[in-house]
DRENKE-443562 format. One record per residue (C-alpha): z, x, y negated. Coordinates in steps of 0.1 Angstrom, whole numbers, padded with zeros to 4 digits, always signed. Layout:
BEGIN
ZXY;...
END
This chain:
BEGIN
-0001-0001+0000;-0011+0014-0035;+0016+0021-0060;+0003-0007-0083;+0005-0033-0054;+0040-0021-0044;+0053-0023-0080;+0039-0058-0084;+0057-0070-0053;+0090-0055-0063;+0086-0069-0099;+0078-0103-0084;+0109-0102-0064;+0129-0093-0095;+0113-0121-0116;+0121-0147-0087;+0157-0136-0090;+0159-0139-0127;+0143-0174-0124;+0170-0185-0099;+0197-0173-0122;+0181-0191-0152;+0179-0222-0133;+0215-0222-0123;+0225-0218-0159;+0209-0251-0169;+0191-0260-0199;+0201-0266-0236;+0190-0300-0251;+0193-0287-0286;+0162-0264-0280;+0138-0288-0261;+0114-0289-0291;+0114-0252-0299;+0083-0232-0289;+0081-0194-0288;+0048-0176-0291;+0046-0142-0276;+0017-0117-0279;+0010-0093-0250;-0018-0073-0234;-0035-0081-0204;-0015-0056-0182;+0017-0072-0191;+0009-0109-0195;+0019-0120-0160;+0052-0103-0162;+0061-0114-0196;+0051-0149-0187;+0074-0149-0157;+0104-0132-0175;+0101-0153-0207;+0098-0186-0186;+0128-0176-0166;+0147-0172-0199;+0132-0205-0213;+0144-0224-0183;+0180-0218-0193;+0173-0226-0229;+0151-0257-0230;+0126-0236-0247;+0087-0236-0242;+0071-0202-0243;+0034-0196-0249;+0022-0160-0239;-0011-0151-0257;-0033-0123-0243;-0043-0098-0270;-0060-0062-0270;-0030-0039-0271;-0047-0017-0297;-0052-0047-0321;-0018-0063-0322;-0004-0039-0349;-0034-0046-0372;-0034-0083-0368;+0003-0087-0379;-0010-0084-0416;-0040-0107-0413;-0028-0135-0390;-0023-0170-0404;+0013-0179-0403;+0008-0211-0382;-0010-0191-0354;+0013-0159-0357;+0035-0147-0329;+0072-0148-0328;+0075-0118-0304;+0052-0090-0298;+0048-0062-0273;+0042-0029-0288;+0048+0010-0290;+0077+0026-0306;+0055+0045-0331;+0043+0011-0347;+0080+0008-0361;+0076+0026-0393;+0045+0008-0404;+0056-0027-0392;+0091-0025-0407;+0080-0010-0438;+0056-0040-0444;+0081-0065-0434;+0063-0077-0403;+0092-0074-0380;+0129-0080-0383;+0161-0059-0372;+0178-0066-0339;+0215-0065-0329;+0221-0061-0294;+0255-0059-0280;+0274-0024-0278;+0277-0030-0239;+0238-0035-0238;+0231-0005-0260;+0253+0017-0238;+0227+0011-0210;+0200+0028-0229;+0196+0066-0236;+0199+0075-0273;+0163+0086-0276;+0149+0053-0262;+0170+0033-0291;+0162+0060-0318;+0125+0055-0309;+0128+0019-0320;+0150+0026-0350;+0138+0031-0386;+0153+0033-0420;+0153+0059-0449;+0190+0055-0456;+0204+0034-0427;+0185+0032-0394;+0181-0002-0380;+0170-0012-0344;+0136-0030-0346;+0127-0033-0311;+0139-0035-0275;+0128-0005-0256;+0114-0015-0222;+0093+0012-0206;+0089+0050-0209;+0057+0068-0208;+0052+0106-0204;+0033+0132-0189;+0045+0153-0160;+0032+0182-0139;+0012+0174-0108;+0010+0200-0081;-0016+0201-0054;+0007+0209-0025;-0022+0223-0003;-0031+0251-0029;+0003+0257-0044;+0040+0250-0044;+0060+0232-0071;+0069+0260-0095;+0105+0274-0099;+0095+0291-0133;+0066+0293-0156;+0059+0328-0143;+0057+0313-0109;+0033+0286-0122;+0011+0311-0138;+0009+0333-0109;+0000+0305-0084;-0023+0287-0109;-0044+0319-0114;-0043+0326-0077;-0058+0291-0069;-0082+0296-0097;-0096+0328-0082;-0098+0311-0047;-0116+0279-0058;-0136+0294-0086;-0123+0269-0110;-0128+0272-0149;-0089+0270-0153;-0058+0276-0135;-0038+0247-0150;-0058+0215-0160;-0045+0198-0191;-0065+0173-0213;-0077+0186-0247;-0114+0185-0255;-0133+0195-0286;-0106+0181-0309;-0078+0192-0289;-0048+0169-0277;-0015+0172-0295;+0000+0146-0271;-0007+0163-0237;-0001+0198-0251;+0033+0189-0263;+0053+0205-0233;+0038+0239-0242;+0046+0232-0279;+0081+0223-0274;+0084+0251-0249;+0074+0278-0273;+0100+0264-0299;+0078+0240-0318;+0088+0208-0334;+0068+0183-0355;+0094+0172-0382;+0131+0182-0386;+0158+0158-0394;+0179+0153-0425;+0218+0150-0428;+0215+0113-0421;+0196+0122-0389;+0164+0107-0399;+0130+0124-0395;+0122+0145-0427;+0085+0149-0434;+0090+0178-0456;+0102+0199-0427;+0073+0206-0407;+0079+0228-0376;+0043+0238-0364;+0046+0272-0377;+0084+0277-0377;+0095+0314-0370;+0107+0308-0335;+0074+0292-0325;+0054+0319-0342;+0073+0345-0323;+0062+0330-0291;+0025+0322-0302;+0012+0353-0287;+0018+0337-0253;-0009+0311-0261;-0033+0341-0266;-0024+0354-0233;-0031+0321-0216;-0064+0318-0232;-0075+0354-0223;-0065+0351-0186;-0080+0313-0183;-0048+0296-0177;-0057+0268-0200;-0089+0260-0216;-0098+0234-0245;-0129+0224-0229;-0111+0205-0202;-0113+0167-0213;-0098+0138-0196;-0126+0133-0171;-0128+0170-0164;-0092+0175-0156;-0092+0145-0134;-0121+0156-0113;-0107+0192-0111;-0074+0180-0095;-0089+0152-0074;-0114+0175-0060;-0090+0202-0051;-0102+0228-0076;-0069+0234-0094;-0033+0238-0083;-0017+0220-0113;-0026+0192-0137;-0005+0178-0167;-0011+0141-0170;+0008+0107-0170;+0013+0076-0146;-0021+0063-0155;-0035+0089-0131;-0017+0077-0100;-0043+0053-0088;-0070+0081-0090;-0050+0108-0072;-0040+0082-0044;-0077+0074-0038;-0086+0110-0038;-0063+0119-0007;-0051+0150-0024;-0014+0158-0014;+0005+0161-0046;+0041+0165-0059;+0053+0154-0093;+0078+0174-0114;+0089+0183-0149;+0078+0214-0167;+0093+0247-0159;+0109+0266-0188;+0084+0290-0207;+0109+0309-0228;+0146+0314-0221;+0168+0291-0242;+0140+0265-0249;+0133+0233-0229;+0096+0225-0222;+0095+0187-0226;+0071+0161-0231;+0063+0136-0259;+0077+0103-0251;+0061+0069-0257;+0084+0042-0255;+0070+0004-0252;+0089-0027-0258;+0092-0059-0277;+0096-0069-0313;+0106-0100-0332;+0084-0109-0361;+0090-0124-0396;+0071-0154-0385;+0099-0164-0362;+0120-0173-0391;+0094-0195-0407;+0087-0213-0371;+0126-0218-0369;+0129-0199-0337;+0143-0165-0351;+0177-0167-0333;+0160-0177-0301;+0134-0149-0303;+0164-0125-0309;+0182-0137-0279;+0150-0133-0257;+0144-0097-0270;+0177-0082-0278;+0197-0099-0249;+0175-0110-0220;+0147-0085-0221;+0172-0057-0223;+0188-0067-0192;+0185-0045-0161;+0166-0071-0141;+0142-0079-0170;+0136-0042-0175;+0128-0037-0139;+0102-0066-0139;+0087-0057-0172;+0084-0019-0166;+0073-0020-0129;+0047-0045-0133;+0028-0020-0155;+0038+0010-0134;+0062+0026-0158;+0098+0038-0156;+0124+0015-0173;+0142+0025-0203;+0175+0008-0192;+0194+0034-0172;+0208+0008-0148;+0174-0003-0141;+0162+0032-0135;+0188+0040-0111;+0173+0011-0091;+0138+0023-0090;+0127+0033-0055;+0092+0045-0059;+0092+0083-0057;+0064+0088-0080;+0079+0066-0109;+0113+0083-0102;+0096+0118-0107;+0082+0105-0141;+0116+0093-0150;+0133+0125-0143;+0105+0145-0163;+0110+0123-0193;+0147+0136-0197;+0150+0154-0229;+0117+0142-0240;+0109+0137-0277;+0097+0102-0288;+0066+0105-0309;+0077+0104-0345;+0075+0067-0358;+0072+0076-0395;+0038+0069-0412;+0035+0107-0420;+0028+0113-0383;-0007+0101-0388;-0014+0134-0408;-0002+0155-0379;-0023+0145-0348;-0057+0160-0359;-0046+0192-0371;-0022+0200-0344;-0046+0192-0317;-0072+0213-0334;-0049+0242-0335;-0046+0241-0299;-0084+0236-0294;-0092+0266-0316;-0068+0289-0299;-0076+0280-0263;-0114+0278-0263;-0121+0309-0246;-0144+0334-0261;-0141+0333-0299;-0107+0316-0299;-0087+0321-0331;-0054+0338-0327;-0026+0312-0322;-0005+0323-0351;-0034+0320-0375;-0045+0287-0362;-0009+0269-0362;-0001+0284-0397;-0034+0269-0409;-0027+0235-0392;+0009+0234-0408;-0007+0241-0443;-0031+0214-0439;-0007+0188-0428;+0018+0197-0457;-0011+0192-0480;-0021+0157-0466;+0015+0146-0468;+0021+0159-0503;
END
């Protein structure tokens, strides 16, 4: 049975349990005329519908789940007519800065007991504020990259030096263009390269005294990273990584048994399982002593919109999102149905699938993608810095490339 089918079965059982609990709780006559509209993408509609209906059964509420393209939900929040607008939306944590700043979403106040079930980084990812941070969403699922090992070509590395040695040995054996496949392409890829970036001492934005991200403190060319940047030049020279590897290139190199290692996310599981390649999933080995090599985290969840107030259902929408959807059973159903690891730690401890557990383990210590608007000025330059310094012949020295990227970003942010 494939991972997607296994997870759908588990999610379905969880939802059935939720429905049974909801049914036993009875309904509330005061809410019988209330209707909540939820926007969700195609992958999540079935699970969202089941979870929301289980909650609605105990509240006497009608729920309508409307399918939307995930990428269009954020932009539609400023153009949708109030009478057809959603009360709750699914979304990514890095939408929070924009949507809270333009007033599209409202703060949530889950109980202290509920918040204790979530790692600080998951809650922080959905929090925003220049002075006092407020929680604007319920984190549901974690998404991050990890290290895939072709166990026929190599062993799971015990150190970065071990990875480097085994990767280059496999490269020589299979005559592959790289030893370690990681998605970049002509423009580079700041997201997939983040484990290298963090492992060498890089950071995007520092924090101020209040603990908020400080866009004036840009860490692409901080002294610690620049001291270690010569390692990037070494990897380029020996052919460990190459910016010419795009998504399809990396996928094919691994599924055809050409490379020992591949950095990618849970979206790759279907492809690798179909290929028949024997694999293991792990976190990233430490590159430099004293520094952790961690991935960027994408946290997906649900938000309550400003329209819920005009529709007279704000308190109900907040109960659904900040209470019901943050419960372990709901988290399991919502996260597993989409093949992701739940944000709730109690739910995470109940995950049985070995691949998802491995991704969950690899996420520990990860850095949520900055949710402030200034991050939009970072992606292109940071990706390009990696592409320029790992393109093989004619590559620009990493130190020069990243110093230039930091200057460009600082000018854009102003």
